DODOBA-381539 format. One line per 3 residues: their letters; for each residue x, y, z of C-alpha. Coordinates in steps of 0.05 Angstrom, whole numbers, plus 5000, padded with zeros to 4 digits. Each point is the difference from the previous one (the first is absolute). Layout:
// DODOBA-381539
a	X,Y,Z | ...;
This chain:
// DODOBA-381539
xxx	1346,6827,7715 | 5027,5026,5078 | 5057,4959,5021;
xxx	5027,4996,5061 | 5070,4971,5014 | 5029,4979,5070;
xxx	5063,4972,5011 | 5008,4934,5035 | 5022,4997,5071;
xxx	5051,4959,5023 | 4996,4959,4928 | 4927,4997,5029;
xxx	4938,5027,4955 | 4963,5046,5035 | 4950,5065,4992;
xxx	4991,5062,5038 | 4930,5002,5013 | 4966,5062,5042;
xxx	4953,4983,5046 | 4945,5054,5037 | 4983,4996,5067;
xxx	4922,5003,5021 | 5014,5041,5059 | 5024,5075,4989;
xxx	5025,4994,4919 | 5064,4982,4993 | 5043,4967,4949;
xxx	5055,4945,5008 | 5045,4963,4964 | 5008,4925,5004;
xxx	5055,4958,4961 | 4964,4930,4982 | 5037,4938,4975;
xxx	4957,4988,4937 | 4978,4925,5006 | 4957,4973,4946;
xxx	4996,4935,5029 | 4958,5029,5055 | 4932,4981,4982;
xxx	4917,5016,5018 | 4954,5064,5014 | 5055,5037,5040;
xxx	5057,5038,4967 | 5050,5021,5061 | 5029,4968,5059;
xxx	5009,5058,5046 | 5026,5006,5074 | 4943,5002,5049;
xxx	5020,5074,5021 | 4987,5017,4919 | 4941,4969,4998;
xxx	4976,5035,5054 | 5019,5065,4981 | 4982,4987,4921;
xxx	4925,4970,5023 | 4948,5032,4960 | 4955,4941,5027;
xxx	5008,4931,5020 | 4996,4941,4954 | 4975,4930,5016;
xxx	5067,4953,5030 | 5022,4959,4946 | 5029,4931,5011;
xxx	5067,5002,4963 | 5052,4948,4976 | 5071,5002,4976;
xxx	5060,5050,5040 | 4941,5021,5038 | 4953,4945,5039;
xxx	4937,5000,5031 | 4951,5050,5023 | 5012,5074,4988;
xxx	4966,5064,5008 | 4994,5048,4937 | 4985,5068,4988;
xxx	4979,5052,4940 | 5058,5049,4979 | 5004,5051,4958;
xxx	5071,4998,4953 | 5020,5043,4953 | 5062,5003,4951;
xxx	5004,5075,4974 | 5042,4997,4935 | 4942,4951,4982;
xxx	4937,5043,5020 | 4978,4933,5032 | 4962,4997,5056;
xxx	4954,4945,5035 | 4976,4976,5066 | 5032,4927,5007;
xxx	4995,4940,5044 | 5064,4992,5050 | 5008,4938,5048;
xxx	5033,5028,5064 | 5059,4956,5022 | 5061,5001,5040;
xxx	5047,5006,4949 | 5057,4964,5033 | 4967,4936,4984;
xxx	5008,5017,4926 | 5084,5014,5006 | 4999,5061,4963;
xxx	5063,5042,4996 | 5011,5056,5033 | 4966,5067,4957;
xxx	4947,4951,4975 | 4935,5021,5031 | 4954,4938,4980;
xxx	4975,4972,4936 | 4970,5018,4933 | 4961,4938,4973;
xxx	4964,4987,4935 | 4938,5031,5021 | 5031,5066,5003;
xxx	5051,4987,4939 | 4934,4980,4960 | 4975,5073,5006;
xxx	5045,5016,4950 | 5001,4997,4913 | 5076,4980,5014;
xxx	5048,4965,5048 | 5066,4968,5012 | 5073,5001,5003;
xxx	5051,5035,4940 | 5067,5001,4997 | 5039,5068,4983;
xxx	5058,5007,4964 | 5041,5003,5049 | 4976,4932,5026;
xxx	4969,5023,5065 | 4928,4981,5008 | 4934,5040,5011;
xxx	4934,4985,5010 | 4936,5033,4949 | 4929,5008,5010;
xxx	4965,5044,4942 | 4927,5026,4995 | 4962,5009,4933;
């Protein structure tokens, strides 16, 4: 079973996901805060600029509640995790991330719609007492 390990970032569970631009092909890595409480049909919350950069096509806008509130534009983005040979096109909410109060170095959110694409996911404590976030495919 292929497994990807991501060290906690500033004591927070994060994953490194690669997003692919729609124009001239470019792969850009983003550090996303894992938020399993972020549910619904959207997999990510990304900045407005990143949504424009990574947009494969538009998705219908959606009303959201929780950390974000109100109607938000959404787009389909192509995302991959190379160590897992994972490559999928998923929906991202476009937002001004300042409203999410994310620490510097975190580029957006990965929610349950992303995590559910994996056979296993979760935080694990290492023998060193440090934490890491794990994604695994079958």
